[in-house]
C-alpha beads as a LAMMPS data file, in Angstrom:
LAMMPS data file: protein, C-alpha beads

181 atoms
180 bonds

1 atom types
1 bond types

-500.0 500.0 xlo xhi
-500.0 500.0 ylo yhi
-500.0 500.0 zlo zhi

Masses

1 110.0

Atoms # bond

1 1 1 338.970 -133.373 468.334
2 1 1 336.490 -132.965 471.217
3 1 1 332.745 -132.431 470.814
4 1 1 333.029 -128.819 471.996
5 1 1 335.709 -128.134 469.356
6 1 1 333.489 -129.746 466.712
7 1 1 330.392 -127.680 467.471
8 1 1 332.214 -124.393 468.129
9 1 1 331.867 -123.147 464.500
10 1 1 328.169 -124.028 464.552
11 1 1 327.656 -122.202 467.848
12 1 1 329.488 -119.161 466.524
13 1 1 327.276 -119.133 463.433
14 1 1 324.138 -119.414 465.602
15 1 1 325.299 -116.488 467.755
16 1 1 326.009 -114.430 464.621
17 1 1 322.578 -115.152 463.106
18 1 1 320.739 -114.210 466.297
19 1 1 322.752 -111.037 466.785
20 1 1 322.165 -110.096 463.147
21 1 1 318.422 -110.358 463.926
22 1 1 318.648 -107.996 466.896
23 1 1 318.909 -110.517 469.723
24 1 1 321.458 -110.328 472.471
25 1 1 323.329 -113.451 473.543
26 1 1 322.866 -113.320 477.250
27 1 1 323.826 -116.727 478.586
28 1 1 325.369 -120.083 477.873
29 1 1 324.213 -122.783 480.232
30 1 1 326.677 -125.428 481.514
31 1 1 325.124 -128.035 479.184
32 1 1 326.027 -125.892 476.134
33 1 1 322.596 -124.327 475.669
34 1 1 322.760 -120.852 474.144
35 1 1 320.199 -118.329 475.371
36 1 1 319.129 -115.225 473.480
37 1 1 316.683 -112.472 474.270
38 1 1 315.116 -109.435 472.679
39 1 1 312.440 -107.019 473.780
40 1 1 309.788 -109.576 472.869
41 1 1 311.190 -113.117 473.085
42 1 1 313.570 -115.657 474.581
43 1 1 315.250 -118.315 472.458
44 1 1 317.044 -121.358 473.856
45 1 1 319.259 -123.199 471.364
46 1 1 320.142 -126.809 472.139
47 1 1 322.747 -128.868 470.257
48 1 1 322.547 -132.630 469.728
49 1 1 324.721 -134.891 467.615
50 1 1 322.065 -137.075 465.960
51 1 1 318.324 -137.269 465.445
52 1 1 318.113 -140.399 467.583
53 1 1 319.849 -138.537 470.399
54 1 1 317.335 -135.714 469.973
55 1 1 314.432 -138.166 470.146
56 1 1 315.740 -139.514 473.461
57 1 1 316.838 -136.247 475.063
58 1 1 314.721 -133.331 473.872
59 1 1 312.335 -133.362 476.839
60 1 1 315.197 -133.473 479.334
61 1 1 316.964 -130.637 477.510
62 1 1 313.769 -128.601 477.473
63 1 1 313.747 -128.503 481.287
64 1 1 316.333 -125.686 481.087
65 1 1 313.811 -123.536 479.241
66 1 1 310.925 -124.553 481.514
67 1 1 312.912 -123.602 484.622
68 1 1 313.590 -120.150 483.146
69 1 1 309.935 -119.805 482.140
70 1 1 308.675 -120.688 485.625
71 1 1 311.078 -118.220 487.279
72 1 1 310.390 -115.379 484.827
73 1 1 309.354 -112.091 486.453
74 1 1 309.660 -109.583 483.604
75 1 1 307.175 -107.851 481.292
76 1 1 304.084 -109.932 480.553
77 1 1 304.367 -109.588 476.778
78 1 1 307.643 -111.524 476.822
79 1 1 306.347 -114.176 479.222
80 1 1 304.559 -116.025 476.424
81 1 1 307.319 -115.790 473.829
82 1 1 309.626 -118.690 474.607
83 1 1 311.205 -120.666 471.778
84 1 1 313.291 -123.839 471.800
85 1 1 315.539 -124.527 468.834
86 1 1 317.119 -127.972 468.585
87 1 1 320.087 -128.005 466.218
88 1 1 320.997 -131.489 465.036
89 1 1 324.623 -131.656 463.979
90 1 1 323.755 -134.102 461.196
91 1 1 323.641 -132.441 457.792
92 1 1 320.204 -133.526 456.646
93 1 1 316.840 -134.439 458.081
94 1 1 315.715 -136.306 454.971
95 1 1 314.838 -139.801 456.206
96 1 1 311.354 -140.561 457.540
97 1 1 312.451 -141.393 461.109
98 1 1 314.054 -137.995 461.465
99 1 1 311.057 -136.228 459.928
100 1 1 308.810 -138.019 462.429
101 1 1 310.972 -136.771 465.323
102 1 1 310.816 -133.233 463.944
103 1 1 307.043 -133.406 463.536
104 1 1 306.502 -134.735 467.073
105 1 1 308.751 -132.155 468.732
106 1 1 307.443 -129.189 466.760
107 1 1 303.840 -130.211 467.545
108 1 1 304.503 -129.952 471.293
109 1 1 303.642 -126.418 472.382
110 1 1 303.992 -126.751 476.161
111 1 1 306.030 -123.848 477.599
112 1 1 307.467 -122.927 474.188
113 1 1 307.286 -123.130 470.437
114 1 1 309.839 -125.690 469.238
115 1 1 311.912 -125.956 466.057
116 1 1 314.226 -128.716 464.853
117 1 1 316.990 -127.639 462.474
118 1 1 320.150 -129.123 461.057
119 1 1 323.446 -127.313 460.684
120 1 1 322.634 -126.605 457.035
121 1 1 319.418 -124.821 458.081
122 1 1 320.770 -122.389 460.669
123 1 1 320.842 -119.519 458.199
124 1 1 317.129 -119.086 458.963
125 1 1 317.676 -118.286 462.629
126 1 1 315.803 -117.236 464.614
127 1 1 312.870 -119.290 463.322
128 1 1 309.338 -118.078 463.880
129 1 1 310.235 -114.394 463.629
130 1 1 308.213 -112.009 461.516
131 1 1 309.941 -111.165 458.282
132 1 1 310.630 -107.612 457.146
133 1 1 307.807 -108.093 454.624
134 1 1 305.395 -109.034 457.437
135 1 1 306.493 -106.084 459.539
136 1 1 306.095 -103.665 456.631
137 1 1 302.669 -105.078 455.712
138 1 1 301.108 -103.525 458.804
139 1 1 301.825 -100.140 457.241
140 1 1 299.580 -100.981 454.289
141 1 1 296.413 -99.069 455.070
142 1 1 293.036 -99.672 453.476
143 1 1 291.535 -96.214 453.160
144 1 1 287.929 -97.405 452.763
145 1 1 287.235 -101.006 453.819
146 1 1 283.790 -100.963 452.171
147 1 1 285.281 -100.085 448.784
148 1 1 288.080 -102.633 449.282
149 1 1 285.628 -105.480 449.955
150 1 1 283.176 -104.261 447.323
151 1 1 285.889 -104.823 444.691
152 1 1 286.441 -108.342 445.989
153 1 1 282.839 -109.426 446.707
154 1 1 280.758 -107.160 444.499
155 1 1 278.322 -104.429 445.536
156 1 1 275.288 -106.651 446.096
157 1 1 277.031 -109.116 448.363
158 1 1 278.909 -106.512 450.417
159 1 1 275.670 -104.559 450.961
160 1 1 273.876 -107.709 452.103
161 1 1 276.694 -108.520 454.477
162 1 1 276.767 -105.021 455.949
163 1 1 272.974 -104.663 456.336
164 1 1 271.028 -106.128 459.195
165 1 1 272.004 -108.233 462.190
166 1 1 275.262 -110.193 462.129
167 1 1 273.524 -113.489 462.915
168 1 1 271.884 -113.541 459.475
169 1 1 275.015 -112.895 457.405
170 1 1 275.299 -116.534 456.321
171 1 1 271.656 -116.606 455.158
172 1 1 272.103 -113.342 453.231
173 1 1 275.243 -114.628 451.516
174 1 1 273.514 -117.899 450.560
175 1 1 270.662 -115.938 448.966
176 1 1 273.103 -114.053 446.742
177 1 1 274.968 -117.228 445.823
178 1 1 271.696 -119.042 445.032
179 1 1 270.480 -116.043 443.001
180 1 1 267.569 -115.174 445.300
181 1 1 266.532 -111.652 446.284

Bonds

1 1 1 2
2 1 2 3
3 1 3 4
4 1 4 5
5 1 5 6
6 1 6 7
7 1 7 8
8 1 8 9
9 1 9 10
10 1 10 11
11 1 11 12
12 1 12 13
13 1 13 14
14 1 14 15
15 1 15 16
16 1 16 17
17 1 17 18
18 1 18 19
19 1 19 20
20 1 20 21
21 1 21 22
22 1 22 23
23 1 23 24
24 1 24 25
25 1 25 26
26 1 26 27
27 1 27 28
28 1 28 29
29 1 29 30
30 1 30 31
31 1 31 32
32 1 32 33
33 1 33 34
34 1 34 35
35 1 35 36
36 1 36 37
37 1 37 38
38 1 38 39
39 1 39 40
40 1 40 41
41 1 41 42
42 1 42 43
43 1 43 44
44 1 44 45
45 1 45 46
46 1 46 47
47 1 47 48
48 1 48 49
49 1 49 50
50 1 50 51
51 1 51 52
52 1 52 53
53 1 53 54
54 1 54 55
55 1 55 56
56 1 56 57
57 1 57 58
58 1 58 59
59 1 59 60
60 1 60 61
61 1 61 62
62 1 62 63
63 1 63 64
64 1 64 65
65 1 65 66
66 1 66 67
67 1 67 68
68 1 68 69
69 1 69 70
70 1 70 71
71 1 71 72
72 1 72 73
73 1 73 74
74 1 74 75
75 1 75 76
76 1 76 77
77 1 77 78
78 1 78 79
79 1 79 80
80 1 80 81
81 1 81 82
82 1 82 83
83 1 83 84
84 1 84 85
85 1 85 86
86 1 86 87
87 1 87 88
88 1 88 89
89 1 89 90
90 1 90 91
91 1 91 92
92 1 92 93
93 1 93 94
94 1 94 95
95 1 95 96
96 1 96 97
97 1 97 98
98 1 98 99
99 1 99 100
100 1 100 101
101 1 101 102
102 1 102 103
103 1 103 104
104 1 104 105
105 1 105 106
106 1 106 107
107 1 107 108
108 1 108 109
109 1 109 110
110 1 110 111
111 1 111 112
112 1 112 113
113 1 113 114
114 1 114 115
115 1 115 116
116 1 116 117
117 1 117 118
118 1 118 119
119 1 119 120
120 1 120 121
121 1 121 122
122 1 122 123
123 1 123 124
124 1 124 125
125 1 125 126
126 1 126 127
127 1 127 128
128 1 128 129
129 1 129 130
130 1 130 131
131 1 131 132
132 1 132 133
133 1 133 134
134 1 134 135
135 1 135 136
136 1 136 137
137 1 137 138
138 1 138 139
139 1 139 140
140 1 140 141
141 1 141 142
142 1 142 143
143 1 143 144
144 1 144 145
145 1 145 146
146 1 146 147
147 1 147 148
148 1 148 149
149 1 149 150
150 1 150 151
151 1 151 152
152 1 152 153
153 1 153 154
154 1 154 155
155 1 155 156
156 1 156 157
157 1 157 158
158 1 158 159
159 1 159 160
160 1 160 161
161 1 161 162
162 1 162 163
163 1 163 164
164 1 164 165
165 1 165 166
166 1 166 167
167 1 167 168
168 1 168 169
169 1 169 170
170 1 170 171
171 1 171 172
172 1 172 173
173 1 173 174
174 1 174 175
175 1 175 176
176 1 176 177
177 1 177 178
178 1 178 179
179 1 179 180
180 1 180 181
């Protein structure tokens, strides 16, 4: 069985998960990279066989995304929303070497936000997206912010915070905490 036959089910599952999340699958690069887009983001999904292969190749693979980023001429709000997802065909990222590779790659934020997943984690695609709960939370309105914060901080402290110049807020809060008037 060839490598492309082996990863075909994984690729199909990735495509399904992205489409389920509202992304369109708009390209597959010659090196097997899947590309997805929505009104707000681009995702590039790379496939590697092992974590050691990922450690050696991730920067070279990422050039595909960087080339697209540099050539981008669309709406500005999408220009900054580039994501790289590296899918390791190994089942688990449990050993320390693999966790170190994940940590190093995901800490690199040049040109894109990066995620390292295994085949048993691709049900969470696309990573980094706002959940339905997050999206619905913006509809939660606070009718009176003063009353909201008064319940949390107490009347005395919220009045001290709201009175006077902003530069003295810290001093006013300390006075309340220390019991001074």
